[in-house]
VOGU-3710 file (C-alpha; in Angstrom, 3 decimals, decimal comma):
1> mgrtadaiae> 127,115/165,030/115,159  130,388/164,679/113,295  131,194/162,469/110,375  132,544/159,655/112,552  129,609/159,818/114,968  127,154/159,687/112,078  128,911/156,663/110,604  128,889/154,898/113,974  125,194/155,613/114,470  124,423/154,278/110,996
11> gvaiataaar> 126,514/151,149/111,586  124,777/150,499/114,907  121,370/150,944/113,272  122,218/148,450/110,528  123,609/145,905/113,000  120,602/146,304/115,310  118,237/145,753/112,388  120,120/142,577/111,491  119,924/141,381/115,117  116,196/142,135/115,166
21> lavknhilvg> 115,736/140,061/112,014  117,634/137,150/113,559  115,503/137,289/116,716  112,319/137,532/114,650  113,281/134,346/112,824  114,018/132,629/116,149  110,580/133,648/117,411  108,848/132,336/114,295  110,651/129,004/114,540  110,279/128,634/118,296
31> tiaqggafdi> 106,627/129,613/118,628  105,123/128,438/115,330  107,308/125,756/113,785  108,093/124,148/117,158  104,882/125,109/118,938  106,594/126,709/121,929  105,466/129,606/124,115  106,886/133,107/123,775  109,524/133,532/126,489  110,993/137,002/126,413
41> eryqadarda> 114,020/136,006/128,532  114,931/133,277/126,070  114,820/135,698/123,159  116,704/138,358/125,089  119,556/135,849/125,230  119,247/135,365/121,460  119,329/139,130/120,960  122,406/139,458/123,157  124,209/136,701/121,243  123,352/138,323/117,905
51> llamareseq> 124,595/141,743/119,017  127,836/140,341/120,428  128,477/138,379/117,244  128,111/141,554/115,195  130,327/143,434/117,631  133,054/140,839/117,085  132,674/141,173/113,320  132,982/144,955/113,562  136,107/144,607/115,690  137,603/142,229/113,123
61> vgdhlvelrr> 136,929/144,801/110,415  138,661/147,420/112,561  141,682/145,160/113,074  141,885/144,552/109,331  141,775/148,285/108,623  144,552/148,883/111,148  146,692/146,308/109,356  145,958/147,921/105,980  146,890/151,314/107,404  150,175/149,932/108,705
71> kargrhsdps> 151,059/148,533/105,287  150,009/151,712/103,482  152,157/154,079/105,549  155,217/155,266/103,647  154,090/153,877/100,276  153,859/156,596/97,612  153,743/154,645/94,347  150,625/154,342/92,215  148,136/151,721/93,526  147,490/148,620/91,443
81> gthdyrdrdv> 143,845/148,260/92,523  141,004/149,636/94,611  142,220/148,070/97,849  145,924/148,649/97,240  146,253/151,526/99,708  149,004/154,132/99,846  150,239/156,674/102,351  147,612/159,190/101,274  144,916/156,688/102,388  146,223/156,374/105,951
91> rnlrrrakqs> 143,956/159,092/107,361  140,850/157,584/105,791  141,786/154,087/106,995  142,299/155,434/110,528  138,846/157,023/110,486  137,193/153,860/109,178  138,893/151,736/111,853  137,721/154,165/114,526  134,181/153,879/113,180  134,301/150,074/113,259
101> ygvaqrlret> 135,573/150,013/116,830  132,943/152,580/117,782  130,170/150,394/116,355  131,527/147,377/118,213  131,616/149,281/121,495  128,041/150,541/121,112  126,800/147,052/120,249  128,481/145,588/123,334  126,898/148,271/125,490  123,475/147,460/124,042
111> aenpdelrsl> 124,048/143,734/124,574  124,611/144,351/128,300  121,562/146,600/128,726  118,429/144,595/129,735  116,081/147,427/128,744  117,631/147,677/125,277  117,452/143,909/124,827  113,804/143,804/125,916  112,962/146,602/123,481  114,724/144,771/120,647
121> vetareaawa> 112,852/141,545/121,413  109,507/143,344/121,566  110,045/144,947/118,169  111,134/141,548/116,801  107,958/139,978/118,213  105,835/142,665/116,564  107,622/142,046/113,258  107,063/138,292/113,580  103,356/138,794/114,242  103,142/141,193/111,283
131> dvrgnldrrl> 104,623/138,472/109,053  102,136/135,883/110,314  99,194/138,255/110,020  100,228/139,259/106,512  100,595/135,648/105,371  97,198/134,727/106,785  95,577/137,731/105,177  97,076/136,953/101,766  96,110/133,289/102,050  92,529/134,118/102,999
141> rvegmrpdqd> 92,218/136,576/100,126  93,586/134,097/97,608  91,581/131,103/98,847  88,365/133,124/99,054  88,763/134,715/95,634  86,659/133,660/92,662  88,532/132,839/89,434  87,134/135,893/87,653  88,541/138,142/90,411  92,059/136,756/90,291
151> pdyesmrear> 94,171/138,291/87,507  96,777/135,547/87,914  94,305/132,686/88,019  95,315/131,095/84,710  99,056/131,484/85,211  98,884/130,113/88,764  96,325/127,390/88,086  98,938/124,739/87,336  100,894/125,595/90,478  97,732/125,364/92,566
161> mqalklvdlq> 96,854/121,994/91,054  100,328/120,684/91,849  100,006/121,946/95,407  96,618/120,243/95,665  98,097/116,962/94,478  101,209/117,141/96,629  99,698/118,519/99,821  95,916/118,525/100,143  95,195/115,194/98,455  98,047/113,488/100,299
171> alsseqrsrr> 96,718/114,792/103,600  93,204/113,650/102,735  94,457/110,198/101,700  96,441/109,878/104,917  93,396/110,824/106,968  91,240/108,274/105,158  93,823/105,533/105,756  93,914/106,374/109,444  90,126/106,220/109,657  90,065/102,890/107,819
181> kraekaekat> 92,675/101,405/110,159  90,730/102,572/113,209  87,529/101,022/111,805  89,262/97,718/111,064  90,731/97,655/114,557  87,307/98,249/116,071  85,761/95,477/113,943  88,448/93,003/115,033  87,922/93,918/118,674  84,163/93,401/118,296
191> akegekppkt> 84,654/90,040/116,564  87,052/88,917/119,280  84,522/89,758/121,956  81,883/87,715/120,096  84,095/84,631/120,015  84,431/84,478/123,826  82,132/81,907/125,605  79,274/83,481/127,530  79,943/84,022/131,181  78,094/81,710/133,597
201> prsekrdrvg> 75,874/83,645/136,008  76,975/83,477/139,656  73,639/81,990/140,825  74,003/79,065/138,413  77,513/78,441/139,674  76,220/78,263/143,258  73,492/75,779/142,245  76,043/73,490/140,598  78,224/73,575/143,663  75,258/72,733/145,874
211> r> 74,432/69,664/143,826
//
């Protein structure tokens, strides 16, 4: 592979990794935060959108480099800064623009390939599950650890107490209020039933009518 091909391959790899990260975040939000089911077709659409967005960005970079190359041609004075290009930079700017357009083309090809999209979504799903599994594992280790086993126990004690006050105790208080309201509602319903006059048996009603 030549220098340009290597640069294109590296750019595609970086953009694909960014698209995978975006899809992973969509999966975490859709399946965990929102409680939805994993639908690979839905996330293939997300992957396609992410790849096309990055392709457009790469094309914009290429257009900008073409404009810089146009302005640099024929200028032979000393540059005033890093991005103040001169005629001697034209070749490098042409190569960089070609690389940007090459990345954009490859990304568009991937975005239109169902097999590539499915593979990207599957790797994003695996990454999402790895995040969830890792968080659960860390939480279980921390919550099941005795104070003498935790080297950060003292430094994190205050943070844990604040979390207990802000989260756990609030949840417990809310649950107790709900239980109390349900009990009060049941007591009122029972009292209301007790206040109703007793129903007259049907046989007694027939006797009264007969008299």
